[in-house]
C-alpha positions, 0 to 999 in steps of 0.5 A: 367585598367591603360594604363600601365597595358593595354600595359603590358597585350597586350605585354604579350599576344602577347609574349605568342602567338608569342612563341606558333606560332614559336614553331608550325611553326617548325612542318610544313615543306612544304606548305600545303594545295595547296593554301598555296603553291600558295601564297608561290610560286608566292612570290618566282617567284616575288623575282626571277624576274619572276613577279606575275606568277605561273607555275600551271594552274588549273582553266581554266575559266579565260583567258589568258590560258598560262604558266606561268600563270598570278597569282591571277585570283581567289585569292587575292595578299596581303599574297604574297605581304607581304611575297615577300619583306621579302624574298628579304630582307633575300636573301632567298626564303626558306619556313621558311622565308615565315612563318614569316609573318603569325607567326607575324600577327597570334600573333596579333589576340589574342591581338585583341581578348583581346581588344574585350573582354575587351570592352565587360567586360566594357560594361557589367559592370563587376567588375575589377577582373572579367573584367581583367580575362575575357579579359586575358582569351580570349587572352590567350586561343586565343594564344593557340587555335588550329585553330588560331595557325595552320593557323598562320603557313601558309603564305596564306590568312586565318590568315591575313584576320582574323587579318584585319577583327578583326581590322576593326570590333573592329574599328566599335565598337569603332566608335559606342560607341565614345561619341565625334563628328566624323568629316569627316576625323576622324582617325578611319573612315580613319583607317577603310577604310584602313583595309577594303581595305587591307582585300579586297586585302586578301579575297573576304569576305571583302564584308561582312565586308563592308556590316556590316559597312553599317548596323552598320552606318545606324542603329547607335542611335542618337549621336553627328555626326559632329563638326557642329551638336552638337547632335540630330538625324542623317540625311541621309547625316550624315549616308551616310558620315559615309559610304562613307568616309571608302568606298572611302579610301578602294577603293583607297587602292584596286584600283591599284590591280583592274587596274592590274586585268583589264589589265591582266584578263579583269575585275577589280575584281576576277572572277568566283564567279558566277561559284563557286556558280554553282559547282556540285562537288568540282572538278569543279574548274578543269573543262575544257570541262564541266564547271559549268553552270546553266543548269548543276546545275539545272539538278541535281534535287532539292533533290541533290541541297538541300542536297548540301546546307545541306552538306555545312552548316554541313561542315562549322558548324561542320568540320570548327568551332566546331571540331577544337575548341572543347570544346570552340567552342561548348560552345560558340555556345550554349551560343551565343544567350544568350551572344548576348543579355547580354549587348553585343553591343561590339559584334554586328559588329563581330556577324553580320559579322560572321553570314553574312560570314557563311550564304553566304559561306554555302548557296550561295557556298554550294559545293565550301565551302567544299573545303575551302571557309569558312575555310579561312574566319572563323578566326573572327567567331572562336574569336566570339565563344571563347568570347561567351564561356568565357562570358558564363563560367564567368556567370556560375561560378558566379552563382554557386558561389552564390548558393554554397556560395563561398567567394573567387573569382574564375573567373579564372576557366573558362579561366583555363579550356579553355586554358588548353583544347586548349593546349591539342588539339593544340598538333594536329599540330604535325599531320598536320606537319607530313602530310606536311613532307609526301607531301615534301617526296613524291615530293622529291622522284618524282623528280628522277622518273620523270627524269627517264621517261623524264618528269622532269623540263618541258622537255616534256611540262607541266605535267597534274596532280591531285595536280598541284600547289604542283607539280609546286612548288616542281618540279619548272616545269609547271603543268596542273590541271587534270579535273574530266572529261572523257579521251577524255577531258583530251586528248583535254587538253593535245593537247591544251598545248602540255602535254605528261605525266599524273601523279596521286598521289591519287587513290581516286581523283574523277573519275581518275584513275579508269576511265581508267580501265572502258574501254573507247575508249580513254584509249589506249591513256594513256600508263602506264609508270613505275616510277623508285622506290627509293632506300630509304625506306622512299622515296619509301613509300612516292611515293607509289600510285603515277602512271604515264602515257604517252599520246601517242595520239597526 
């Protein structure tokens, strides 16, 4: 492929992906899920001059426990730091402005997937026509595949991490196959360090990218390692240099944020990793008086512990990978063992990082991962399955053609299948958009209802609620996460922060609100408060099921 054709192909894929994402973003009108609202809300607060803070306090494991809460005690800031300048430049904090960043970054992911597939086609020695078809097929399918499109509409960590991770893994592959010398300040080593540092500012799973590079660099075959050493076996010093240079650059990129975290939270790294590994239920993220501990975790008994790990594996494999990408994902997974050994050295970094990410999130965080740990780091794995699928379909079509005696090339059949089916399933974004509109209507209808009971805009202190981030960002008022604990614990939380009202929007949110009806002694401290019914039928329907209580025991 000529340089001109390569640029035209990349631009064509980017333009298609951008158009699809712009269209999809129109359907999403409110930041769901809650982590998306968190990144968006902190960016809005930053632009408004309030600093890196959130009005939602939902994790009580890391001090200081104050409102407004210093942001990013668990998550990482890069999505917000990219959105905020755009808001400031546009002079608007509208959610549509926040969507611009993921839409643009998301359009780069299919281009990176195309680069990876093109490298693989060259490595496998495919004829030019098949190589071109494989690369374009991967890029076009990635441009329209549901999970990659959906997360490109949300200003959170998912698609940003996917782009940074794919860029880093592509650089790893290029470094390993570069026949020339690698001086200490080789641009690719420096670029790898920058990408790893930015990925570390996006998600904790950047650690598995770094580990992937350690393995790749340490096991590289004999080659020219430096300008001084023309050829021969690499020494330990050579290997350490390949690891140390990107590591130093990555640490330099991450260091300012580490210093900030150290000053604000007392640790240079996001906390709670160990705590998240000890979750018994996903609601443990809201724990107040009953936090996760090793003793509590082991007290479940081994059958429950084993079942939690099975559930984590099944959830990540089926719900995160295979169902959203059907049928591309299932085909790619079945073909992956074959693909990985068929002249697929170009896939080695992506394969290793994908396996590490999947296994660690599934086995070390088996409960937390069912609440999104792996979901937000799964973009590179989706691309791996997509490439594997099209490589396998390409080989299958060639084999059928030989058996049937076809005389014309039909390599386009594989990409035609994957792209057309991906477009069909991507229509599901309309349903996701409808969910976002329902949540927007719910909180719009809740505002006058809260005003009627005196709980609006923080007049009665923070509100304890089951969706604290949505509440805080929609109402622009302080909110506390509802612990899945007995009423006595919630009363203690209310006293600690001066909360007077409890608002629950979901009748199936752990033990609440059913626990109040089971007759605990503290149930009388929660007095039901009728919410003013909206006159608009749509608003009334959106508010159906939302209930409020005044906390009368002070």
